[in-house]
Each structure stands twice: as structure tokens, then as C-alpha cells.
C-alpha positions in Angstrom: -3.7 -42.7 5.0 -4.1 -42.3 8.8 -1.3 -44.0 10.4 -1.9 -44.2 14.7 -0.2 -46.3 17.4 -2.6 -46.8 20.6 -2.8 -43.5 22.8 -0.6 -43.3 25.4 -1.4 -41.0 28.5 2.0 -39.8 29.5 2.2 -37.2 32.5 2.2 -33.6 31.3 5.6 -32.8 32.5 7.1 -35.7 30.5 4.4 -34.7 27.1 6.2 -31.3 27.8 9.9 -32.3 27.7 9.1 -34.8 24.7 7.7 -31.9 22.6 9.6 -29.0 23.4 12.7 -32.1 22.7 11.7 -33.0 20.0 10.2 -29.3 18.0 14.2 -28.2 18.9 15.5 -30.6 17.3 13.3 -30.6 14.4 13.6 -26.8 14.0 17.2 -27.0 14.3 17.8 -29.5 11.2 15.0 -26.3 9.4 17.3 -23.8 10.6 20.2 -25.5 8.9 18.5 -25.7 5.8 17.8 -21.6 5.9 14.3 -22.4 6.8 11.9 -21.3 9.4 12.4 -23.4 12.5 8.4 -22.8 13.1 8.0 -25.5 10.1 10.5 -28.2 12.0 8.4 -27.3 15.1 4.6 -28.0 13.8 6.5 -31.4 12.1 7.2 -32.2 15.6 3.2 -31.6 16.5 2.9 -33.9 13.4 4.8 -36.9 14.3 4.2 -36.6 18.4 0.5 -36.2 17.7 -3.0 -38.0 16.8 -1.5 -37.5 12.7 1.1 -40.3 13.1 2.7 -41.4 16.4 -0.2 -40.7 19.0 1.7 -40.0 21.5 0.7 -36.4 23.0 -2.9 -35.1 22.9 -3.3 -31.3 23.2 -4.5 -31.3 26.8 -5.9 -27.9 28.5 -2.8 -27.5 29.9 -0.8 -27.4 26.3 -3.5 -24.7 25.5 -2.4 -22.6 28.2 1.3 -22.6 27.5 0.2 -22.1 24.2 -1.7 -18.9 24.6 1.1 -17.6 26.2 3.3 -18.7 23.2 0.7 -16.4 21.4 1.2 -13.6 23.4 4.6 -13.7 23.2 4.9 -14.0 19.0 2.3 -11.2 18.8 4.3 -8.4 21.2 7.6 -9.9 18.9 5.8 -8.7 16.1 4.5 -5.6 17.3 8.4 -4.8 18.3 9.3 -4.8 15.1 6.8 -2.2 13.9 6.9 1.7 15.1 3.8 3.9 14.1 6.4 5.6 11.7 6.3 3.0 9.8 2.2 2.3 9.9 2.2 5.7 8.7 5.2 5.5 5.7 2.8 2.6 4.7 0.1 4.4 3.7 1.8 7.5 2.9 0.8 8.9 -1.0 1.0 6.1 -3.8 2.1 3.8 -0.8 -1.3 3.0 -0.1 -2.3 1.2 -3.5 0.0 -1.4 -3.4 -1.0 -2.0 0.8 -4.8 -1.8 -0.7 -4.2 -4.1 -3.4 -1.9 -6.7 -1.8 -4.3 -7.3 0.5 -8.1 -6.6 -1.0 -6.4 -8.5 -3.9 -5.5 -11.8 -2.0 -8.6 -11.6 0.5 -11.1 -11.4 -2.0 -9.7 -14.2 -4.4 -9.7 -16.2 -0.9 -13.7 -15.3 -0.2 -14.6 -16.2 -3.8 -12.7 -19.8 -4.1 -14.7 -20.5 0.0 -17.9 -19.6 -1.9 -17.2 -21.7 -5.1 -16.9 -24.6 -2.9 -19.5 -23.8 -0.7 -18.3 -23.0 2.3 -20.5 -20.6 4.7 -19.6 -17.3 5.5 -17.5 -16.8 7.9 -15.3 -19.7 6.9 -15.3 -18.0 3.2 -13.9 -14.6 4.6 -11.5 -16.2 7.0 -9.9 -18.5 4.1 -9.5 -14.8 2.2 -7.7 -13.3 5.4 -5.7 -16.5 6.4 -4.7 -15.5 2.1 -4.5 -12.1 2.6 -2.2 -12.2 5.5 1.6 -11.3 5.3 3.7 -12.9 7.7 5.8 -9.8 9.6 8.3 -11.6 11.4 8.9 -14.2 8.3 9.5 -11.5 5.7 12.1 -9.9 8.4 13.4 -13.0 8.9 14.0 -13.9 4.9 15.2 -10.3 4.1 18.1 -10.8 6.8 19.0 -14.0 5.5 19.8 -12.3 2.1 20.6 -9.3 3.7 18.0 -7.3 1.9 16.0 -5.8 4.1 17.5 -2.1 4.0 17.6 -2.3 0.8 14.5 -0.4 -1.4 12.5 -3.6 -2.2 12.8 -4.7 1.2 11.8 -1.8 2.5 9.0 -2.0 0.5 7.7 -5.2 1.0 8.2 -4.6 5.3 6.1 -1.1 5.1 3.2 -3.3 2.8 3.4 -6.4 5.7 2.9 -3.8 8.4 -0.1 -2.6 6.8 -1.8 -5.8 6.1 -0.6 -7.3 9.6 -2.9 -4.3 11.3 -5.4 -4.6 8.8 -6.0 -8.8 9.3 -6.1 -8.2 13.4 -8.8 -5.8 12.5 -10.6 -8.2 10.3 -9.9 -10.6 12.8 -11.9 -8.6 15.9 -14.7 -7.9 13.8 -14.9 -12.1 12.3 -14.7 -13.2 16.2 -17.5 -10.8 17.0 -19.7 -12.1 13.9 -19.5 -16.1 15.2 -22.2 -16.1 17.5 -25.1 -13.6 16.2 -27.7 -14.9 13.9 -26.7 -14.6 10.2 -29.7 -12.4 8.6 -28.7 -8.6 7.2 -29.6 -6.3 9.8 -28.3 -8.5 12.4 -24.7 -9.4 10.9 -24.8 -5.2 9.8 -25.4 -3.8 13.6 -22.5 -5.9 14.8 -19.9 -5.2 12.7 -21.4 -1.7 13.1 -20.4 -2.0 17.0 -17.4 -3.9 16.4 -16.1 -1.3 14.8 -17.1 1.4 17.1 -15.5 -0.5 19.4 -12.2 -1.0 17.3 -12.3 3.1 16.8 -12.5 3.4 20.2 -9.7 1.3 21.3 -7.3 3.0 18.0 -8.9 6.6 19.4 -6.9 5.0 23.2 -3.9 3.9 20.8 -3.6 7.2 19.3 -3.8 9.3 22.6 -1.0 7.1 24.1 0.8 7.5 20.5 0.3 11.9 21.1 1.5 11.5 24.4 4.6 10.0 24.0 5.5 12.0 20.7 4.8 15.2 22.8 7.3 13.5 26.3 9.6 12.4 23.3 10.4 15.6 22.1 12.4 16.3 25.6 15.2 14.5 25.2 15.5 11.1 26.6 12.7 12.6 29.1 10.8 9.3 29.0 14.1 7.0 29.4 15.0 8.7 32.3 11.8 8.5 33.9 12.0 4.8 33.4 15.6 4.8 34.7 14.5 6.5 37.7 11.5 3.8 38.3 14.1 1.0 37.9 16.7 2.8 40.4 13.5 2.2 43.1 13.0 -1.1 41.7 14.8 -4.1 43.6 13.2 -6.9 42.1 15.4 -8.5 39.3 14.0 -8.3 36.0 11.9 -5.3 36.5 12.1 -3.8 33.0 10.6 -7.0 31.5 7.9 -6.7 34.3 7.1 -2.9 33.6 6.8 -3.3 30.3 4.8 -6.4 30.3 2.6 -4.4 32.7 2.2 -1.9 30.1 1.6 -4.8 27.3 -1.3 -6.3 29.1 -3.0 -3.4 30.2 -3.6 -3.1 26.7 -4.6 -6.5 26.1 -6.8 -6.3 29.3 -8.5 -2.9 27.4 -9.6 -5.0 24.2 -10.4 -8.3 26.2 -12.7 -6.2 27.9 -14.5 -4.5 25.5 -14.6 -8.1 23.6 -11.7 -8.0 21.0 -8.9 -10.6 21.0 -6.3 -10.4 23.6 -3.9 -10.5 21.1 -4.8 -6.9 19.5 -4.4 -4.8 22.2 -0.7 -6.9 22.9 0.1 -6.2 19.2 -0.8 -1.9 19.0 0.7 -1.9 22.7 4.0 -3.7 21.8 4.0 -1.3 18.6 4.2 1.8 20.9 7.4 0.4 22.5 10.4 2.0 20.5 14.0 2.6 21.0 13.1 6.5 20.3 11.2 6.6 23.2 12.9 4.1 25.4 16.2 4.1 24.6 18.0 1.6 22.4 19.9 -0.3 25.3 16.2 -0.8 27.4 14.5 -1.7 23.7 17.5 -4.5 23.0 17.2 -5.9 26.5 13.3 -6.2 26.9 13.7 -7.6 22.7 16.3 -10.3 23.6 14.3 -11.8 27.4 10.8 -11.9 25.2 12.6 -13.2 22.1 14.7 -15.8 24.8 11.4 -16.9 26.7 9.4 -17.4 23.2 12.0 -18.7 21.0 13.4 -20.8 23.4 10.1 -22.1 25.3 6.6 -20.8 24.6 7.0 -20.6 20.8 8.2 -23.9 19.9 5.1 -25.6 22.3 2.5 -23.4 20.3 4.0 -24.6 16.8 4.4 -28.5 17.9 0.7 -27.7 19.5 -0.5 -27.0 16.0 1.1 -30.1 14.7 -0.8 -31.9 17.6 -4.1 -30.2 16.1 -3.3 -31.1 12.7 -5.3 -33.8 11.4 -4.1 -35.1 7.3 -7.2 -37.6 7.6 -9.5 -34.6 7.9 -9.1 -33.3 4.4 -11.3 -34.8 2.2 -11.8 -31.9 -0.4 -8.3 -31.7 -1.9 -10.0 -29.6 -4.8 -10.1 -26.9 -2.0 -7.0 -27.5 -0.8 -4.9 -27.4 -3.8 -7.6 -24.5 -5.0 -6.4 -22.4 -1.9 -2.6 -22.7 -1.8 -3.0 -21.7 -5.8 -4.9 -18.6 -5.4 -2.7 -17.7 -2.4 0.5 -17.6 -4.5 -1.3 -16.0 -7.9 -2.9 -13.1 -6.2 -0.4 -12.1 -3.7 2.1 -12.3 -5.9 -0.8 -10.6 -8.3 -1.4 -8.0 -5.8 2.4 -6.7 -5.0 3.3 -6.4 -9.1 -0.3 -4.4 -10.0 0.3 -2.3 -6.6 4.1 -2.1 -7.7 3.4 -1.3 -11.8 0.7 1.2 -10.4 3.0 3.4 -8.7 5.6 3.1 -11.5 8.1 0.6 -10.4 9.7 -2.1 -13.1 8.4 -5.2 -13.4 11.4 -7.0 -12.0 11.5 -5.0 -8.6 7.1 -5.1 -8.5 7.5 -9.0 -9.2 10.0 -9.5 -6.3 7.8 -7.2 -4.5 4.9 -9.5 -4.8 6.5 -12.4 -3.8 8.4 -11.3 -0.9 4.8 -10.7 0.6 3.3 -14.5 -0.3 5.1 -16.0 3.2 2.8 -16.6 5.5 4.1 -18.5 8.5 3.6 -17.1 11.6 0.9 -14.4 12.1 -1.3 -17.0 9.8 -1.0 -19.5 11.6 -1.2 -17.9 14.5 -4.8 -16.4 13.4 -6.2 -20.0 11.4 -5.9 -21.6 15.4 -7.9 -18.7 17.0 -10.1 -19.1 14.4 -10.6 -23.0 15.1 -10.5 -22.4 18.8 -13.6 -19.8 18.2 -15.2 -22.1 16.0 -15.2 -20.1 13.6 -13.6 -23.3 11.4 -13.7 -26.8 10.9 -10.3 -29.1 11.6 -10.2 -29.8 7.6 -9.9 -26.0 6.8 -7.7 -25.7 9.8 -5.5 -28.2 8.8 -5.5 -26.7 4.7 -4.6 -23.5 6.3 -1.6 -24.5 8.4 -0.3 -26.8 5.1 -0.8 -23.2 3.0 1.5 -21.0 5.1 3.8 -23.7 5.5 3.8 -24.1 1.5 4.2 -20.5 1.0 7.1 -20.1 3.9 9.3 -22.9 2.3 8.3 -21.5 -1.5 9.1 -17.5 -0.7 13.0 -17.7 0.2 13.5 -19.8 -3.0 11.5 -17.5 -4.8 12.6 -14.3 -3.3 16.4 -15.1 -4.1 16.3 -15.7 -7.5 13.6 -12.6 -8.3 16.5 -10.4 -6.2 18.9 -11.8 -7.6 17.1 -11.1 -11.7 17.0 -7.3 -10.2 20.8 -7.0 -9.9 21.7 -8.0 -13.2 
């Protein structure tokens, strides 16, 4: 049932104040229950938005702030990864776990969308959101459980890294396909052209990475050069500005060749590692970015998702239930089968599958981009928000139980 009050047109900064305060309060409540703050922040948006109290609507000004939130969240996700981890995730038999944990869910999601007569792009996109693992959420859950550096924790992280990279690549293709005529030749040529653009961009990233590795062999060379640059700069937070210029260069490259800016930001932030710039500089940049994102921009972004969310838009409850059920079964099965294939025991493989099940931040970022781009409608968007929340809520409880069984 749809409960709403007459719309109130509040000034922008009053909207912003109300949204931020309520989002932080709800986020704090969730944190105290050992759940990600983003769940409370989304619920705050649902409460204040059209679904319930109808106090706030998502204006163009709030959308701009949300875009900045997306940008910083993607950077934080990228900072959790370095290229050596990606290489590790595709080395030897590890690639089998990564492939099964991504392609089994994406196929399952596609079949669900097809069964419920959704159009091709929507079905592919449902599959993409089912397939993704939210790396920042997985890291947070494993840290809370004290298992981040355990064998199962490291396996979960390496597979999640692979899944996020592949998901953003697929997203780039989907965004290019949304406006083309849906004939076989047109779709094929668009996919090929998009892949060529991605290959071109990845070649730039690979060359940059090679240069970084080459200079990194000289002891503290890049860190020393960075210190030299910073010594000439008199402005405050110069380190933050230098890193942001670096990331924005790659975000601008992806936008200029027709790909979404988060792809460039994500890959660029992966290039920034403690081996490259020194642990002190990385920690300073990470802390500053984290403060801006988690203190202000991310709560507004997640609350904004709550503002967009419309429970009244969901009419096909069969599709909603199918998406949620398939998201659990396919992701856990992908991790379990992959684990068994590489010789892990049943309990370890099951824990691996469960650890990959949280969607959280990355799924919501991608769902938001797809909704804004017109790939999915408000009903599918609302379903995917519910799926992201349910899997994120369930994963810490299920993972703790499965990890306890490993140590029995």
C-alpha cells in the first residue's frame, strides 16, 4: 500500500540538512546492529521520499551531489584493489572460481528476466546485478568477523575483485547498446566497437601500470618525486588534489570515448598503491576520500536511492521473489562449485559462495546508473534495491555461521 502526504517544497539546503541528518541517524542505528550504514541511509530516503512522508524529492541539485558520491565510492572500491590482486584472482585454477561465481549468476538472472518476458537489455541487466559482488561490503563483513586475512577471506576478496572488474566492463557495453536499433548486425557492431574502446582504454591502463612498475623498481622513486612536487605546492590538501587530477584524467578519457566515467575512476584508483606512493600518502588520501564520501556524499547518494525507490511501482511480485531467490542460489552455487573444482572441501566452498553473496554498494551504484540511463524502469530498479538490501543483510549472519563450521 502506498502511504504519502501532500508534497512539501522545501528549500534546497533544508532538504539537504534533513536528508543528511536522518540518513546519518538511521545509518548509525544499522551500524550498532552490525549492519552496513548504507541500509539505514536508504531507509531514511524511503521514509522522507514519495514512498512514505513525501517531504523530499530527488531534485537536479541532489542528483549532482549523488553523482559525486558515486565517484568517491568507486574510488574507495578501487583503492581496496591493486593489479597484483587481479592477477592473483585469474592465476591457475583460481580463474575457474571467478568465472563460475560471475557467469552462473548472470546466466540465472538472464533466464529469470526472459521467463518473465522482460526485454533483452533488462534481462541482461538483471543478470549483471545478480552476478556482482560488492567488494567494499565483503571487505567490511570479513573485517568485522576477523577473517579478512584468512584463507577463505582472501579467496572471497580475489573473486570479488574479478567480479567487479568484469561487471563494470559489461556495464560499459550495456550503456552503449541502449540507444541502438536491436537488430543482430547493429547490436554486434556496437558490442565490437565498445569492446575495442574498452581494449583501447585497458591498453592505456596497462601501459601506465608498466611505467609505474618500472619506476617502482627504483627505491621509493615515485614517492620521492611526489614529495618533491608537494614541497613546491603551497595550497592546502595538495596531495588530495594531485591524486584527484590523476583519477579525473582517466575518468575523462573513458567519458570522451563514450564509456561511463566510473570505469575510468575505478581503474585509475586501482593504480594507486602503497608500493607506488608510500603507505603514509596512501593512508592520507584514503582517509580524506573516506571522510568526504562516508561523512557526507555517500549518505546523500544512498538516501537518494531511497527517494527514487517506489514500493508502489512493484506489481510483479513473482519476478521480485524470483530475483531474490536466484540471487542467493546462483551466487552461492557458483562459489561452491568453483571451490569444489579447485579441490576445496564442502564447508570451505560453501563459505566461499556465501561470502560472495553481498551485493550492496556496487550493485546499487550500477542499478542507479542503469535507471538514470533508461535501461531499466522504476519497477525493476526498486526490485534490485530490495535484492541488494536482502543479500547484504543476510550475508554477515550466514557467513559467520559457515565460518564457524570450518573451524569446528
